[in-house]
N, C-alpha and C positions, 0 to 999 in steps of 0.2 A: 504493500500500500504506498502511495505517496500523498501526503496531505498538505495543503497549503493553510498557514496560519495567518489570519489578517492582522494587520496594524493601521488603521485609517489614516493616522498621523504621519506615517513615514511611507510614502509611495512615489513612484516615478512619474506619476500621473494622477488626476484626481481619483479619489477612491472608487466611486461607481465605475469609472473606466477600468481601473485596474482589475476590480473584481471581475468585470465581464471579460477581460483579457484572460485572466486567470482560469475561470470558467471554460472559456473557449478552449483552452489548453487541455482541459480533461484530467486533471488530477483525479483521484479517487474520492477526494474529500478535500472540502474547505471547512475549516475550523474558524468560527467566527468568535474572536478573542473579546476584544473591546472592553476591557475590565472597568474602565472608568464610567462607564454609562450606568444610568439608573435602570430597573427593571423595564419600565415603558418605553425608555429611549432604546434600550438593547432590542426590545421586542419589535419594535418599528424599524429599525434596521435589519433584523433578521427577516422580517417579511419581504423587504425589498431584495435581499441577497438570496432568499429561498427562490424568487420568482426567476432571478438570474440563473442560479443552479439548476433548476427544473428545466429550463430551457435547454440547458446543455447536458443534462443528465449526469449531474454531477451531486454527490450527497453533500447537504450541509449539516455540519455538526455544531451544536450550541455549546458554548463554554459556561459552566457554573449555573446558569439561569435555567434549571430542568423544567420549571413550571412555563416558562416562556417558549420552551422547544415544543411542549404539547400546543400551545396557542396557534404557533406557526407551521405545526406539521412536520417538524423535524423528528426524525427516528433515531437520531444519534446524539449523544451528549458527552462531554469531557467534563471530569469534576476533579477539583483538587482532592488529595486523600482526606484531611480532615474534614471536609464538606461531605465527602461520601460516606465516611465513617457515621456521621450524625444524622444524616437525612437518607431516608429510605428512598431509593431511585429504582423504579421498575417502568415496564412498559416501553422499553425502547429496544431497537434492533440491536445497538451498540452502545455499551456504556464503557467510556474510556475513562481511566483513573491516572492522574499522574502521580508516579512514585520516584523516591529518591534512593532505594535500596532493595536489595532482594528479599529482605524480610516485608518490607512494605508491600513488594509486588506479590508476595505470597498472600499477605492480608487482604489485599484487594480482590485477588482471585477468590479467596475463601468467601468474600462479603458479595461477591456475584459480578465482579468485573468481567467485561468480556475481552477487553484488551487493556494494556497498561502503557503509559507513555513515560520514558524514561529519560532523564537528562539533568542538567545540560552535559552533553557528552563533550562538546568542545568550547572555546570561548564564544559566547553569545552576546550581540550588540545589546539585546534587551535586557541583559542582566550583567552590566559592568560590574567587574570587581569580583563576580562569582567564580571560583575556581572550577575549571572543568573537571568531571568525574573521569574522564577517560574511556578507552576502548575496553579496557579490562574490566571496569565495572559494569560497563554494558554487558559484556559477555556474561559476567557473574549473574546479572538479572534475567538474561534469557535463557540459563541454565537453570533457573531457580523455579521457574513457571512453565505450565504447559499451555498458555495462553499467548496470544501475539504481543510481543513488545515492540512499540514503535519509539525510535530513538529521535531526539530532538536536541538542539542547541548546537548552533555554529555549524550545522550540516549544509554542505553545497556539492555541485556536481564534481569536485575534485576529491572530497573524502567520502562520499556516500558509499563507494565500494568497500572501504575499510569497516563501516558500519554494518552493511549487510552481511559481511564475510564474519562478523561476530555473532551472528544468529539473529539479528533485529529482522522482525516481520516487515518493517517499512521505515519511512523517515518523514519527518514532519520538518518544515521549513517555513520561516515568515520572511526575514529580511531578504533572502535570495528571491522568493516570489514577489513580495512586495515592491522591490526595486527592479525587477526584470522587464526590459522592454520587449522580450519574446519569451513570456513564460512556457511556451510549448519546447522550447529548448530543454528546459529542465525537466519536464514530463519525458521527453524522448531520452534524455541522457539516463534518467532512473529505470526507465523500461529496459534498455540496453544493459545498465548495470545488473539488474534484477535477473536478466536473462543469462548475462555471463556467469554470475554466481552460482545458478541453479545447474549450469553446464549443460 
C-alpha cells in the first residue's frame, strides 16, 4: 500500500489542486491529517476531499475524527494509540493505529487494529528534532505482528526500497506528495519497488 498524507499548509500548489493531482495519481489511500481543524471544519474538508477521492477511485482515510468519518462515508480511519485505547472504534473497513514500538503494535492488534503505522523511520520535516527510529526498529515491529505495518516518516522514492525490504506492507508519505509536481511519479516508483522486492 502507498498512502499520501495531507498537509494543506505546505503544498506546491493550492491544496484543492494538489489533492486532485494526488488523487489522479491513484495511490491506494489518502490520509486526511489536518489536526489543527475543529471537528466540524475537518468534516467539511473531508466531504470535499471524499468527492475528489471517489471520482478517482481512491480511498479516503480519516485521521482521529472517527465520528466525522461516518458522517462523510469514509470506511477507513487512522487513530493515535492513546485515542484508540480510550475510544471504541468499530464499523470501519480498515482501522490503522499509529504505534512507536513492537509492544504497542501488538497491543493495537489485540485491541482490533487492522493495520499499524510505525514511524518516524527517518528524519521527518513534520517532526523537527524527533530522532528517527531507523530501519531495524521498523523490522522489529514488522516481526512482532501478523497484521500489515505501514512505515512513515521521511520516506521518499530513494529510500522506500529499504523500508519495504524490512517487511513493511506499505509506505505513507506527506511532504513528498504535498510538494510533488507530478505525484504520479511517486506512485509509479512505489509500484516498481514493490514488484522488485516481491521478486
